[in-house]
C-alpha positions, 0 to 999 in steps of 0.5 A, spaced: 142 835 132 149 838 130 151 831 126 144 832 122 147 838 120 154 837 118 151 831 114 147 836 111 152 840 110 158 835 108 153 832 102 151 839 100 157 841 099 162 835 096 160 835 090 159 842 089 167 842 090 170 835 089 176 836 084 174 837 076 178 836 070 176 843 069 180 845 074 180 853 074 186 855 078 192 849 078 198 852 081 204 850 080 210 847 085 205 850 090 199 846 094 193 844 089 186 847 094 182 842 091 185 837 094 186 840 101 178 842 100 176 835 098 182 832 105 178 837 109 171 835 108 174 827 108 176 829 116 169 833 117 165 827 115 169 823 120 169 828 126 176 831 125 175 838 125 182 840 128 185 837 121 179 840 117 180 847 119 187 846 118 186 843 110 180 849 108 184 854 112 190 851 107 185 851 101 183 859 101 190 861 102 191 857 095 184 858 092 185 865 086 177 865 086 173 869 091 167 865 091 171 858 093 175 862 098 169 864 102 166 857 101 173 855 105 173 861 110 166 859 112 168 851 113 173 852 117 169 857 121 164 851 122 170 846 123 172 851 129 165 851 132 164 844 131 171 844 136 167 849 141 173 853 140 167 859 141 173 864 140 177 863 134 171 861 131 167 868 132 174 871 130 174 867 123 166 869 122 168 876 123 175 875 118 169 871 113 165 877 114 170 882 112 174 879 106 168 876 103 162 881 104 158 880 098 158 872 099 152 867 097 153 865 105 154 871 109 146 869 112 150 863 115 155 866 117 151 871 122 146 865 124 154 862 126 155 867 131 148 867 134 148 860 135 155 861 138 153 867 142 147 862 144 150 856 146 156 861 151 150 862 155 151 859 163 146 859 168 142 866 171 148 866 177 155 867 172 156 872 168 150 877 164 156 878 158 154 872 154 146 873 154 147 880 152 152 879 147 147 873 144 141 877 145 144 882 140 146 878 135 140 874 135 136 881 134 141 883 128 138 876 125 131 877 126 132 883 123 136 883 117 133 876 115 126 875 118 124 871 112 129 867 112 130 859 113 134 860 119 129 865 123 125 860 126 130 857 130 133 864 132 126 865 134 126 859 138 131 861 142 130 868 143 125 865 148 129 862 151 134 868 152 129 871 154 127 866 160 135 866 162 134 873 162 128 872 167 131 868 170 137 873 172 132 878 174 128 872 180 135 870 182 137 877 184 130 879 187 130 872 191 138 875 193 135 881 196 128 879 200 133 874 203 137 880 206 130 883 207 132 889 201 124 889 199 125 895 195 130 893 189 126 886 191 120 889 188 124 894 182 127 887 180 120 883 180 116 889 176 122 888 170 119 881 169 113 883 170 114 889 165 119 886 160 119 878 161 111 875 162 112 871 156 117 866 160 117 861 164 117 866 171 111 870 170 108 866 175 113 866 181 115 874 179 107 875 181 107 871 187 113 874 190 109 880 190 104 878 193 109 876 199 112 882 199 107 887 199 103 883 204 109 883 209 109 890 208 103 891 209 100 893 203 095 889 202 090 892 196 098 893 191 098 885 193 090 883 192 093 886 186 098 882 183 094 876 187 088 879 181 093 879 175 096 872 177 088 869 178 087 872 172 092 869 168 094 863 171 089 860 177 091 853 177 098 854 178 101 852 185 104 860 185 096 862 186 095 858 191 100 860 195 099 867 194 091 866 195 093 862 202 097 869 204 091 874 203 086 874 210 081 868 210 075 874 209 078 875 202 073 872 197 079 870 192 079 870 184 073 868 180 076 861 176 077 862 170 079 859 164 087 859 162 088 862 155 091 856 150 098 859 149 101 858 142 106 853 142 114 855 142 117 855 135 120 849 134 127 848 131 129 847 124 135 847 122 138 846 114 143 844 111 148 851 109 147 853 101 154 853 097 152 853 091 
């Protein structure tokens, strides 16, 4: 995916930034920004992102035309991203947004910021900050550019972020279950039911609620959650587990054909438009 995107960017930019006969800015006794940019593109194509970043940054400093300087800045940022220098890439993108707020690629800069945060999400046992940061930046992008070419990709990633939030809530809930702290466990599971009911963890969360309430002798509450589980996921292993928990006199939930959910969004990555 990354290689495909890089190639699209490269071919989109190569023609627009190649040296020209009528050079707008040809500094004397200084670095030629067009040459620097060309060297940066050549290094970029060869995945030599260290050198590419150096050359794009060099070109930005020497271009007197803001549009070309901005173009160099965002390519330098992408080069940093290409070598997983996330902090430096984010810093450079924020500087780009401050320095060139009217540039044509501001939308792409926000998209790349969201991707950088998304790629730093760890599993449910670790720090929550990257997850919150990714959610914030994805939500910002989807609100500001809902119909853009990158919105579909970030909508898909938003689903994955929600899954990760649910996974974290379930992880904590299961810890509380293991130490028999039933109220905190119930509260965590209810968060999943309320806020993350479209995630893959909803079935287990409902089952755990059946399990806890039955253990506490709250059989009506257990049946309530079993009913929800049976109505929506009556063919899942979690429904079978919940059904087995309830007493034999309980008639259970009648089989209902589950509704077909819409498929998740497919990733769509498009070349950055710099023309």
